[in-house]
C-alpha positions in Angstrom: 0.0 0.0 0.0 1.3 3.5 -0.9 0.6 6.6 1.2 1.4 10.1 0.2 2.2 12.3 3.2 2.3 16.1 2.7 5.1 18.4 4.0 5.2 19.6 7.5 6.0 23.3 7.3 9.6 24.0 6.5 10.8 21.1 8.7 9.9 18.0 6.8 9.4 17.6 3.0 6.6 15.6 1.5 7.2 11.9 1.4 5.8 8.6 0.3 5.4 5.5 2.5 5.3 2.0 1.1 3.7 -0.4 3.5 3.7 -4.1 3.7 0.1 -5.2 2.9 0.3 -8.2 5.3 1.7 -6.5 8.4 0.8 -2.8 7.6 4.3 -1.8 8.7 6.2 0.8 6.6 8.8 -0.9 4.6 10.3 2.1 2.8 9.9 5.8 3.1 10.9 8.1 0.2 11.4 11.8 0.9 11.3 14.5 -1.8 14.6 16.4 -1.9 14.3 20.1 -1.3 17.9 20.6 -0.2 21.2 18.9 -0.6 20.7 15.6 1.4 23.8 13.4 1.6 23.2 9.6 1.2 24.8 6.2 0.8 24.1 3.9 -2.1 23.5 0.3 -1.1 24.6 -2.7 -3.1 21.0 -2.9 -4.5 21.1 0.7 -5.6 18.9 1.9 -2.8 19.8 5.3 -1.5 20.0 5.5 2.3 20.1 8.8 4.1 23.5 9.5 5.7 23.9 10.2 9.4 23.9 14.0 9.0 20.7 13.8 6.9 19.1 11.4 9.4 20.0 13.8 12.3 18.5 16.7 10.4 15.2 14.8 10.0 15.4 13.5 13.6 15.6 17.0 15.0 12.8 18.2 12.7 10.6 15.4 14.0 11.3 16.5 17.6 9.9 20.0 16.8 6.8 18.6 15.0 3.4 18.4 16.7 2.7 15.3 18.7 0.2 13.8 16.2 3.0 13.9 13.6 5.2 11.6 15.8 2.5 8.9 15.7 3.0 8.6 11.9 6.8 8.9 12.1 8.4 7.7 15.2 11.9 9.2 15.7 13.3 5.7 16.5 13.3 4.9 12.8 15.9 7.5 12.2 18.0 6.4 15.2 17.9 2.7 14.1 19.0 3.6 10.6 21.8 5.8 12.0 22.9 3.0 14.4 23.0 0.5 11.5 25.3 3.0 9.5 27.6 3.3 12.5 27.8 -0.5 12.8 28.6 -0.8 9.1 31.3 1.8 9.5 32.8 -0.1 12.4 32.7 -3.3 10.4 34.4 -1.7 7.4 37.4 0.2 8.9 39.2 1.1 5.7 36.0 2.9 4.4 34.8 4.1 7.8 35.0 7.8 7.2 33.4 7.5 3.8 30.4 5.9 5.4 30.2 8.5 8.2 30.7 11.6 6.1 29.6 11.1 2.5 30.2 14.0 0.0 27.6 13.1 -2.5 24.1 14.6 -2.2 20.8 14.5 -3.8 18.8 17.7 -4.4 19.6 21.3 -4.7 20.2 23.6 -1.8 18.5 27.0 -2.1 20.9 30.0 -2.3 20.3 33.2 -0.4 19.2 34.9 -3.6 16.6 32.1 -4.2 15.2 32.5 -0.7 15.0 36.3 -1.1 13.1 35.9 -4.4 10.8 33.4 -2.8 10.2 35.7 0.2 9.5 38.7 -2.1 6.9 36.7 -4.1 5.3 35.5 -0.8 5.2 39.1 0.5 3.5 40.3 -2.7 0.9 37.6 -2.4 0.3 37.8 1.3 0.4 41.6 1.7 -3.1 41.7 0.1 -4.4 40.9 3.5 -2.0 42.1 6.1 -4.0 40.8 9.0 -4.0 37.2 7.8 -2.3 34.6 10.0 0.1 33.7 7.2 1.2 37.4 6.7 1.6 37.9 10.4 3.6 34.7 10.8 6.1 35.5 8.1 6.3 39.3 8.1 5.2 40.7 11.4 7.7 43.0 13.1 7.1 44.5 16.4 8.6 47.8 17.4 6.7 49.0 20.5 8.3 52.4 20.5 7.0 53.3 17.0 3.4 52.6 17.9 1.0 54.6 20.0 -1.2 53.0 22.7 -4.2 52.4 20.3 -2.0 50.8 17.6 -0.3 48.5 20.2 -3.8 47.4 21.5 -4.9 46.6 17.9 -1.7 44.6 17.2 -2.1 42.7 20.4 -5.7 41.9 19.5 -4.7 40.7 16.0 -1.9 38.5 17.4 -4.2 36.9 20.0 -6.8 36.2 17.3 -4.1 34.6 15.1 -2.7 32.6 18.0 -6.2 31.2 18.9 -6.7 30.2 15.2 -3.4 28.4 15.0 -4.2 26.6 18.3 -7.5 25.4 16.9 -5.9 24.2 13.7 -3.3 22.1 15.6 -5.9 20.5 17.9 
């Protein structure tokens, strides 16, 4: 059985799970590459995330909401990393190649790419400057530049946005 799982914010890219039809356990998980993720290529040609990539996903999972952990227990990353360390210890001449691969899959965004993306996002979201998305990405708070009425209005908008976000995550 194949399950498509959407991205989680900026932390975890979309991925596909392939489950064993008999047990229902996930046999393989394939992540879309949105950055340069290092990997190892197994004898079968299967690409396995390297320890740095596994740690990146592990820490991303730790900051995800609790319901996300149910679908993706962090132990999977730790087990894979442990297996890579064992392989490195068994294969001493190639040990450092296994622990620190230099090949990667995907393209890391440059600072220019990120600025262009943020500019496009600003243009789109600035049509409604009180939207939760606009406030999340572009809100800046300078209390000295606002009068008492303006500060109260900003506080009210932020509380409203915070309540909406809490309702979405529950």
